[in-house]
C-alpha positions as CSV (number, residue, x, y, z in Angstrom):
1,M,0.0,0.0,0.0
2,I,1.3,3.4,-1.0
3,N,2.0,5.8,2.0
4,K,1.2,9.1,0.3
5,R,-2.0,10.7,-1.1
6,T,-0.3,12.4,-4.1
7,R,-1.8,11.4,-7.4
8,G,0.4,11.2,-10.6
9,F,-0.3,11.0,-14.3
10,A,2.2,10.7,-17.1
11,S,2.0,10.7,-20.9
12,P,4.1,11.3,-24.0
13,G,4.6,14.9,-25.2
14,K,2.6,14.2,-28.3
15,Y,0.8,11.2,-29.9
16,I,0.1,11.3,-33.6
17,Q,-1.7,8.5,-35.4
18,G,-2.5,8.3,-39.1
19,P,-1.6,7.0,-42.6
20,G,1.8,8.1,-44.0
21,E,3.2,9.8,-40.8
22,L,6.6,8.0,-41.0
23,N,7.1,9.8,-44.3
24,K,7.3,13.1,-42.3
25,L,9.9,11.8,-39.8
26,E,12.6,14.3,-41.0
27,K,10.2,17.2,-40.3
28,Y,9.7,15.8,-36.7
29,T,13.3,15.2,-35.9
30,S,14.4,18.6,-37.3
31,K,12.8,20.3,-34.3
32,Y,15.5,18.8,-32.1
33,G,18.6,19.1,-34.3
34,K,20.4,17.5,-37.3
35,N,22.2,14.7,-35.6
36,V,19.9,11.7,-35.6
37,A,20.4,8.2,-34.3
38,I,17.8,5.7,-35.6
39,L,17.4,2.2,-34.1
40,I,15.5,0.0,-36.6
41,D,13.9,-3.5,-36.1
42,R,16.1,-6.1,-37.8
43,F,13.3,-7.5,-39.8
44,L,12.5,-4.1,-41.3
45,Y,16.0,-2.6,-41.4
46,A,16.8,-2.9,-45.2
47,A,13.4,-1.5,-46.4
48,L,13.3,1.4,-43.8
49,E,16.9,2.4,-44.2
50,T,16.2,2.9,-47.9
51,L,13.0,4.8,-47.2
52,L,14.5,7.1,-44.6
53,S,17.7,7.7,-46.6
54,E,15.6,9.5,-49.2
55,Q,14.1,11.8,-46.5
56,Y,17.5,12.5,-45.0
57,A,19.4,12.8,-48.4
58,E,20.7,16.3,-47.4
59,N,21.7,15.3,-43.9
60,N,24.9,13.4,-43.4
61,N,24.5,13.3,-39.7
62,V,22.2,10.3,-39.5
63,E,23.2,7.0,-38.0
64,Y,21.2,3.9,-38.8
65,V,21.6,1.0,-36.4
66,Q,20.0,-2.5,-36.8
67,F,18.4,-3.8,-33.6
68,G,20.0,-7.0,-32.3
69,G,16.8,-8.8,-31.2
70,E,16.6,-8.5,-27.4
71,C,16.3,-5.4,-25.2
72,S,19.2,-6.5,-23.1
73,I,21.7,-4.3,-21.2
74,G,24.4,-5.1,-23.8
75,E,22.1,-4.1,-26.7
76,I,21.1,-0.8,-25.0
77,D,24.7,0.1,-24.4
78,R,25.6,-0.8,-28.0
79,F,23.1,1.6,-29.4
80,K,23.9,4.3,-26.8
81,A,27.5,4.2,-27.9
82,A,26.5,4.5,-31.6
83,A,24.3,7.6,-30.8
84,A,27.0,9.1,-28.6
85,D,29.5,8.7,-31.5
86,I,27.6,11.2,-33.7
87,S,26.6,13.4,-30.7
88,A,23.0,12.7,-31.5
89,D,20.5,15.5,-30.8
90,V,17.6,13.0,-30.9
91,I,17.0,9.3,-31.0
92,V,14.4,7.5,-33.0
93,G,13.2,3.9,-32.3
94,I,11.3,2.2,-35.2
95,G,10.0,-1.4,-34.7
96,G,8.4,-3.6,-32.2
97,G,8.3,-3.3,-28.4
98,K,11.8,-4.5,-27.6
99,T,13.3,-2.2,-30.2
100,L,11.4,0.8,-28.9
101,D,12.3,-0.1,-25.3
102,A,16.0,-0.2,-26.2
103,A,15.7,3.2,-27.9
104,K,14.0,4.7,-24.9
105,A,16.6,3.4,-22.5
106,A,19.5,4.7,-24.6
107,A,17.9,8.1,-24.9
108,S,17.3,8.2,-21.2
109,K,21.0,7.4,-20.5
110,L,22.1,10.1,-22.9
111,L,19.5,12.6,-21.6
112,I,18.3,13.5,-25.1
113,P,14.8,13.5,-26.8
114,V,13.3,10.3,-28.2
115,I,10.8,9.7,-30.9
116,I,9.0,6.3,-30.9
117,A,7.5,4.9,-34.1
118,P,5.9,1.4,-33.6
119,T,5.6,-0.7,-36.7
120,A,2.9,-2.9,-35.2
121,A,0.1,-2.3,-32.8
122,S,1.4,-5.3,-30.8
123,T,2.2,-3.8,-27.3
124,D,1.4,-0.8,-25.1
125,S,5.0,0.1,-24.5
126,P,5.5,3.0,-27.0
127,T,3.9,5.7,-24.9
128,S,5.5,4.8,-21.6
129,A,8.6,6.0,-19.7
130,M,9.6,2.4,-19.2
131,S,11.8,-0.3,-20.7
132,I,11.5,-4.0,-20.0
133,V,14.9,-5.6,-19.9
134,Y,15.6,-9.2,-20.9
135,T,18.7,-11.4,-20.9
136,D,20.3,-12.1,-24.2
137,E,18.4,-15.4,-24.2
138,G,15.0,-13.6,-23.9
139,V,14.2,-14.2,-20.2
140,H,12.6,-11.3,-18.4
141,E,15.2,-9.8,-16.1
142,D,14.2,-6.3,-15.0
143,F,12.6,-3.0,-16.0
144,Y,13.8,0.6,-16.1
145,I,11.6,3.7,-15.3
146,H,13.0,6.7,-17.1
147,E,12.8,10.3,-16.1
148,S,10.4,11.2,-18.9
149,N,8.1,9.7,-21.5
150,P,8.8,9.8,-25.2
151,N,8.7,13.3,-26.7
152,L,6.6,12.0,-29.6
153,V,4.9,8.7,-30.4
154,L,4.4,8.5,-34.2
155,V,2.0,5.8,-35.3
156,D,1.9,5.3,-39.1
157,T,-1.2,3.2,-39.7
158,D,-0.1,2.4,-43.3
159,I,2.9,0.7,-41.7
160,I,0.8,-1.0,-38.9
161,M,-1.5,-2.5,-41.6
162,K,1.5,-4.2,-43.3
163,A,2.4,-6.0,-40.1
164,P,1.2,-9.6,-39.6
165,V,-2.3,-9.8,-38.3
166,R,-1.0,-11.9,-35.4
167,L,0.9,-8.9,-34.0
168,F,-2.4,-6.8,-34.1
169,I,-4.1,-9.6,-32.2
170,A,-1.2,-9.8,-29.7
171,G,-1.6,-6.1,-29.0
172,M,-5.2,-6.7,-28.0
173,G,-3.9,-9.4,-25.7
174,D,-1.6,-7.0,-24.0
175,A,-4.4,-4.3,-23.8
176,L,-6.9,-6.9,-22.4
177,A,-5.1,-6.9,-19.0
178,T,-5.0,-3.1,-18.6
179,Y,-8.4,-2.6,-16.8
180,F,-8.2,-5.7,-14.6
181,E,-4.7,-4.8,-13.5
182,A,-5.9,-1.2,-12.8
183,L,-8.7,-2.6,-10.6
184,S,-6.2,-4.8,-8.7
185,N,-3.9,-1.8,-8.1
186,E,-6.8,0.3,-7.0
187,A,-7.9,-2.4,-4.5
188,S,-4.4,-2.7,-3.1
189,D,-3.6,1.0,-3.4
190,T,-0.3,0.2,-5.0
191,A,1.9,2.9,-6.5
192,N,1.8,3.4,-10.3
193,Y,4.8,3.7,-12.6
194,V,4.9,7.5,-12.7
195,G,8.3,8.6,-11.4
196,E,8.8,7.1,-8.0
197,G,5.2,6.1,-7.9
198,Y,1.9,7.8,-7.1
199,R,-1.7,7.0,-6.5
200,R,-3.9,6.7,-9.6
201,T,-5.9,9.6,-11.0
202,M,-9.5,9.2,-12.0
203,L,-8.4,9.8,-15.6
204,G,-6.0,6.8,-15.4
205,M,-8.8,4.5,-14.3
206,A,-11.3,5.9,-16.9
207,I,-8.7,5.3,-19.7
208,S,-8.2,1.7,-18.5
209,K,-11.9,1.0,-18.5
210,L,-12.3,2.6,-22.0
211,C,-9.5,0.4,-23.3
212,Y,-11.4,-2.8,-22.2
213,E,-14.7,-1.6,-23.5
214,T,-13.2,-0.7,-26.9
215,L,-11.6,-4.2,-27.2
216,I,-14.8,-6.1,-26.3
217,T,-17.1,-4.1,-28.6
218,K,-14.8,-3.6,-31.6
219,G,-11.9,-6.1,-31.4
220,L,-13.4,-8.9,-33.5
221,Q,-14.6,-6.6,-36.3
222,A,-11.2,-4.9,-36.3
223,K,-9.4,-8.2,-36.6
224,I,-11.6,-9.2,-39.6
225,D,-11.0,-5.8,-41.2
226,V,-7.2,-6.1,-40.8
227,E,-7.3,-9.6,-42.2
228,N,-9.0,-8.2,-45.3
229,G,-6.6,-5.2,-45.6
230,C,-9.2,-2.6,-44.7
231,C,-8.0,0.2,-42.4
232,T,-11.4,1.2,-41.1
233,E,-12.2,3.6,-38.3
234,I,-12.8,0.6,-36.1
235,V,-9.2,-0.6,-36.9
236,E,-7.9,2.9,-36.0
237,D,-9.8,2.7,-32.7
238,I,-8.2,-0.7,-31.8
239,I,-4.8,0.6,-32.8
240,E,-5.4,3.5,-30.4
241,A,-6.6,1.1,-27.7
242,N,-3.6,-1.2,-28.1
243,I,-1.0,1.6,-28.1
244,L,-2.4,4.8,-26.4
245,L,-5.2,3.7,-24.1
246,S,-3.4,0.6,-22.8
247,G,-0.1,2.5,-22.6
248,L,-1.5,5.3,-20.6
249,G,-3.6,2.9,-18.6
250,F,-0.8,0.5,-17.4
251,E,1.7,3.3,-16.7
252,N,-0.8,5.4,-14.7
253,T,-2.4,2.6,-12.8
254,G,0.1,-0.3,-12.7
255,C,0.5,-4.0,-13.6
256,A,-0.6,-7.0,-11.6
257,A,-0.8,-10.8,-11.9
258,A,-1.5,-10.9,-15.7
259,H,2.0,-9.4,-16.4
260,G,3.5,-11.3,-13.5
261,I,2.4,-14.6,-15.1
262,H,3.7,-13.4,-18.4
263,A,7.1,-13.0,-16.7
264,G,6.7,-16.5,-15.3
265,L,6.0,-17.9,-18.8
266,T,9.3,-16.4,-20.1
267,A,11.2,-18.7,-17.8
268,L,10.3,-21.6,-20.1
269,P,12.1,-21.4,-23.5
270,Q,9.1,-23.1,-25.1
271,S,7.2,-19.8,-24.8
272,N,9.9,-17.8,-26.7
273,P,8.1,-18.0,-30.1
274,Y,5.0,-16.4,-28.6
275,F,4.5,-12.7,-28.4
276,H,4.3,-10.6,-25.2
277,G,0.6,-9.9,-25.6
278,E,-0.3,-13.6,-26.2
279,K,1.3,-14.5,-22.9
280,V,-0.4,-11.5,-21.1
281,A,-3.8,-12.6,-22.5
282,F,-3.4,-16.0,-20.9
283,G,-2.1,-14.3,-17.7
284,T,-5.3,-12.2,-17.7
285,I,-7.4,-15.3,-17.5
286,C,-5.2,-16.6,-14.7
287,Q,-5.6,-13.3,-12.8
288,L,-9.4,-13.4,-13.1
289,I,-9.4,-16.9,-11.6
290,L,-6.9,-15.9,-8.9
291,E,-9.2,-13.0,-7.9
292,N,-12.3,-15.1,-8.0
293,K,-14.1,-12.9,-10.5
294,S,-17.6,-13.8,-11.7
295,S,-18.1,-16.6,-14.1
296,E,-19.9,-14.2,-16.4
297,L,-16.8,-12.0,-16.7
298,L,-14.6,-15.1,-17.2
299,E,-16.9,-16.2,-20.0
300,E,-16.7,-12.8,-21.6
301,V,-12.9,-12.6,-21.5
302,I,-12.3,-16.2,-22.6
303,G,-14.9,-15.8,-25.3
304,F,-13.2,-12.7,-26.6
305,C,-9.8,-14.5,-26.7
306,L,-11.3,-17.4,-28.6
307,S,-13.0,-15.1,-31.1
308,V,-9.9,-13.2,-32.0
309,G,-7.4,-16.1,-31.7
310,L,-5.6,-15.4,-28.4
311,P,-4.2,-18.2,-26.2
312,V,-6.5,-19.7,-23.5
313,T,-4.4,-22.7,-22.5
314,L,-0.7,-23.5,-21.8
315,K,-0.7,-25.7,-24.8
316,D,-1.6,-22.7,-26.9
317,L,1.7,-21.2,-25.8
318,G,3.7,-24.3,-26.6
319,I,3.9,-25.5,-23.0
320,E,3.1,-29.0,-21.7
321,D,0.5,-28.8,-19.0
322,N,2.5,-30.7,-16.3
323,K,3.2,-29.9,-12.7
324,E,6.9,-29.1,-13.2
325,N,6.2,-26.5,-15.9
326,I,3.4,-24.9,-13.9
327,R,5.6,-24.8,-10.8
328,I,8.4,-23.0,-12.7
329,I,5.9,-20.4,-14.1
330,A,4.3,-19.9,-10.6
331,G,7.7,-19.5,-8.9
332,K,8.9,-16.8,-11.3
333,A,5.5,-15.1,-11.3
334,L,5.5,-14.9,-7.5
335,I,8.7,-12.8,-7.6
336,A,7.3,-10.5,-10.3
337,I,3.9,-9.7,-8.8
338,S,3.7,-7.0,-6.1
339,S,0.3,-5.5,-6.5
340,E,-2.5,-8.0,-5.8
341,P,-4.9,-7.0,-2.9
342,F,-4.0,-10.1,-0.9
343,V,-1.0,-12.1,0.1
344,L,0.0,-14.4,-2.7
345,T,1.6,-17.9,-2.5
346,E,3.2,-20.1,-5.1
347,A,0.4,-22.6,-4.5
348,M,-2.3,-20.0,-5.3
349,L,-0.6,-19.1,-8.5
350,F,-0.1,-22.8,-9.4
351,N,-3.8,-23.5,-8.9
352,A,-4.9,-20.4,-10.9
353,I,-2.6,-21.3,-13.8
354,K,-3.7,-24.9,-13.9
355,A,-7.4,-24.0,-13.6
356,A,-7.1,-21.3,-16.3
357,S,-5.6,-23.8,-18.7
358,E,-8.2,-26.5,-18.0
359,I,-11.1,-24.0,-18.3
360,G,-9.6,-22.8,-21.6
361,K,-9.4,-26.3,-22.8
362,A,-13.0,-27.0,-22.0
363,K,-14.2,-23.8,-23.7
364,K,-12.2,-24.7,-26.8
365,E,-13.7,-28.2,-26.9
366,A,-17.2,-26.7,-26.4
């Protein structure tokens, strides 16, 4: 429980979402200076370097760096050194969540502005002043909270639409946890992630609730539209929910068991091929069982996951449903969770994970 009454709310300096916005990157970076260090996702590096080189044709002070794959301490320091070598005025991160987290961390260490440009609506990390740190092998290790949020989050929906549909769905999985984790933090009166931690604002809670309502009412239609290459207003709404609503929600209210169980899942290498949001979606089901939420709510959440294609069992995440695996997940999750409104034990987590997987299995068979 937090021991102060002060409320806190954080957000990026600006959030801009729309088609073709990455084509204006030079205009946005020029506000900070000419020396630009750009970290690009390794899967998109060749195409984006060519695209951006045209924009920066008259600027020889641009350094393009290919992301190594994991937001590890070594990777952050490697990019920081590359940015320092050109005395960068601004850092740009373009790619998925881990690429963006590494760019934020490097900018924070160098005390310079950062522009974040996600290439998929797959996580809620772009807007936050946080970087999740992994080992070089992909195991969750720690997280950094930076002094400030990104100066600009630039979401080019033309680029988002070119990403695999599975990433779009994974983003909904990450966003699915936001409201339930907000409620857990409200019940336990746990500090949020703003600075050293403050109590939640009403706005933070309202954003978290809107995030969930948007997913439930528009998520399935948005998935169908994306599958058919249609960037409708509903798709734009879900992109906003995945990135902005969920990002503001988790940072200003906090995470709980859903993300803790995600951390537990990363302890098993079998889960490595699965995305952050896919693990968080299953963790959300576990959290609802752990907190003894109503069967109606559990039905709604599992039904949503099944409708859009999110995991509802351990097997869906490549993990054998046996005692040893569940014990490993529960043990790691217990260390990661600090915000449930009751005292947790490894046995409670074990039972919730096992029950979630079994209920998911039954719903799939039905």
